[in-house]
Structures are given as C-alpha cells and as structure tokens.
N, C-alpha and C positions, 0 to 999 in steps of 0.2 A: 419444568420449565421454565421460559428463561426470566431474567429480571424485568425486562419491558413487557411482559406479558402479564407480572405479577402486579407490574404501577398499574398496569391499565386495567385487572379485575378489581384495584383496590380504590381506582379511581370509580369506576362504576360503581362501586357498591357504596361510596359515601355521596354518591348522586341519588341514593335512594335513603338516604337517612333526611332527618325534619333538621338535625344539626346544619347539613350540608347548606341547604335552602335558608334557614331562618341567618345564618351568618352571612350568606351573597347579598338575600334583601335589607340587612342592617347597612355593607357596605355602600348598595346601591342608593337605602335613604339620604346618607351623609352627601350625596354628590346634586342635591337642590333640585330644582325643580328645572332648571335649564335643561339639563340632560336627558328628562324623560320626556321633552317637550321636542328635542332633536331627535329622538328618538322615533319617534312616531313622524317628522315631518319627514327626516331622511326615505322613510316607508313609502312615502307617497312619489319622489324623486324615485326612489330603486325597489321596485315591486316584489325583488322576491322574498323580503323580510319578511317573515312571519308579522301581523301588524297584532292581531291575536293574541298573539304572546307577548309581545311588546306591551299591550294594554292588560296583562293579566300582569304581566311584572309593576310596571306603574301602579295598579288596584294594590300590588302584595306589599308595595314598598311604601306606598304616600296612603293609602284609605281606600275606600270607597268613591271619595268625593273627590279630594286633589289628584286619582288617579285619575278617574273620570275625565276631571277640566284639564291637566296637563296633556293625556292622552288626544283628545277633544283638540285642544290647541296646537298640537301639531301639524292630524291630521289637516285642519283647516287650513294652516299654512303652507304645508308643503303641497295641498290640493289646488290652491290659491295660486304659488309660484309656478308650479307644473301648468295649469291651464291660460296663466296670463302672456306664458313662453309662447306657446301655441299660437295666442290670439293676435298680442302685441309686438311678438317679432316675428314668426314662421309668416303669418298668414298676412300680416302687413308689408313685410319686406324681401320674403322668399317664396310666396308665392308662385311667380311663376316658373319656378323650380320645381317644388314641391310639389304643387299641381299636377305635373307628368305619372308621379306616382299612381299607379290603378288603387292600390290598399287605400290610399290617401281619400282616393276620391269616391270611393264604395264608403269608406266610413263617412265624407260629408253627407251622403244622399241617404245613409243610415239616420242620420239625426231628422233627416225632415219628415220620419215616422214615428217620432217620440214625442209625449207634449209632457208636459211639466208634471204628471201625476207619476208618471212611467219613471222619468228622469227620478221622482222624492224615493220611490223605492227602489231605483237599481241605487242608489246611494246609500240606502238604508241596508239593505243585502251585506252583508261583509265578505263576501265571497262573488260580488261581481268585480269584472277588470277596470278598475277605476281609472289605473294609467289611461283606457284605451274612452274612459267616458271624457276624460280631460282633454286629448287629441282629440277628439270626432270632434264635441262641440267647438273646442279650442279656433278648428281651422273652418268652423258654421258659423251662419250668421244668426245663429241664434242669442237671444238678447246674453249681454256678459253678465249685466247685474239678477236679472232673472237664475240663470244659470246658477250663478255664487251662493244666493240665496238659497236656494231649492239644496243646493249641493250639500251647504255646511249646516244647513236643518237638519237633511237624510244623516247627514255622519252624525249627527249630535245621537239619534237616538240608536245608529250601528253601533257607534263606540259605549253607550250606554248598555247595550245587550252583551257587549265585548265585556264589559265590568262587572255587571252581572255574574259572566263566565268564570273570570277570576277571581271574585270573592267566592265563587263556588269553590274552586281550584283551591284557593288556600285555604277555605273552611276543612274542605276534603285531606289535607294533612295531618287533622287532629281528632278529626272525624269523618272517614274513610264513605260513611250514606252521603256525604258532600259530593263524592266524587263521579256516581251514578248522574246528579244532578245536573254537573259539571258537562259530564258525556251526553246529556241529552240534549243541553243548551248548542254546545255546538254542534249536533248532529241536525238539530233542527234548522239550526240557520244555514247548515250547508244544504240540507236536502231543499229548503224554499229558495233559494239561491241559484241551485241549481237547474228548480222548473223555471224562474221567473226569465232567467239567462240565456236558456234555450226557448222559451217561448218569444223573444225579443229577438233570436238568430246572432246571441253573443255567446253560446255554448260553445268556444274555441281553445 
C-alpha cells in the first residue's frame, strides 16, 4: 500500500472519531458570529453549498439558540440581497434585454399562480429551490415587502427545523440513538419538500 493510500485511510478514520469533530467545532467556535452568518449568507448566493450542513455546524459550534440566530440572519441577509438584485437591478435596468429569455418569462408567469400561503410553505421547506424563488419573484410584480416578510418568516421556521436536525446529529456523537432521530427529521423534510415542489411545478 502506498504512502498516499495510507494517509487517506488514516484521514478517513479520523473523520469517524468523536475527537476529530470536537476539535473542529472548538476551532469553529473561536471564529465568532461573523463566520457562521457569512456561511449561511453565501449559501443563498451559491446554492450548491449544503445549508443543512452549515446550520448543523453552526448549532454544534454555538449551541441551539445562537446557532439558529446566526444561521437565520445569514439566510435572511443572503436571500434579501439576491431578491433585491433581481428586483432593483435586473428588472429596473436590464429587463428589456432579460425579457427575451423564455426561462425568465416562464418564471414570471409562474408567480401569478402562487399566493402568499404557498410562498410561505415554499420558504419553510428546506429543499425548495430558493434561488429560483428569488429570481421569479424578483422579476415579477409581486409586492416587495410582502415577499420579504413572508420569506424571512418562512426561513425562520425552516432554520429552526434544521437546527433541531443539527442538535440531534450532535447528540448522536455521544448517543447513537439520536442518529435515528436526525435521519428521520432529514427524511421527513426531504419527502415533504419534494411532494410540495412537485405539486407547484418546481420539481426540476
């Protein structure tokens, strides 16, 4: 076995130890509130980042309450920035050019079939394509304040569910029984999200 293979195996073994994660969390905790807020904020701008993992890490490093607050502040700030970019920049200054896109036209038409209650549920469910919501509502005529208020309220509920998942995952490091709860929470959020997104033509 080569030195590289041995090193990789040793590293993977460390990932499965409680000491590794405790050391990682201690280092993350010392960075203060700015880093966890920015991590959650960047996810709104760069969707491939796993928000549920970011929230879980924030909860593990800062506790249930602060982990929730930091994560929600980041999600709220990131979502607001992205929405306002579409509403105040693209729609205001570049709409003549952007309106040529069939995808943007379809997104704008889709909003006309969505009411506030549906928007709230889409904001609550963690596997909803939020970046699409920001785009679609940003280029639409949907009331700006109503969108942001509904979005931020829904995201507060969503982050609370993710915080519960993170707390269960953290507890599972010391008691494996909590791992079952964490998996159940994740699976439940995923199943409901997929069903609701499919119902509202967001299963893409």
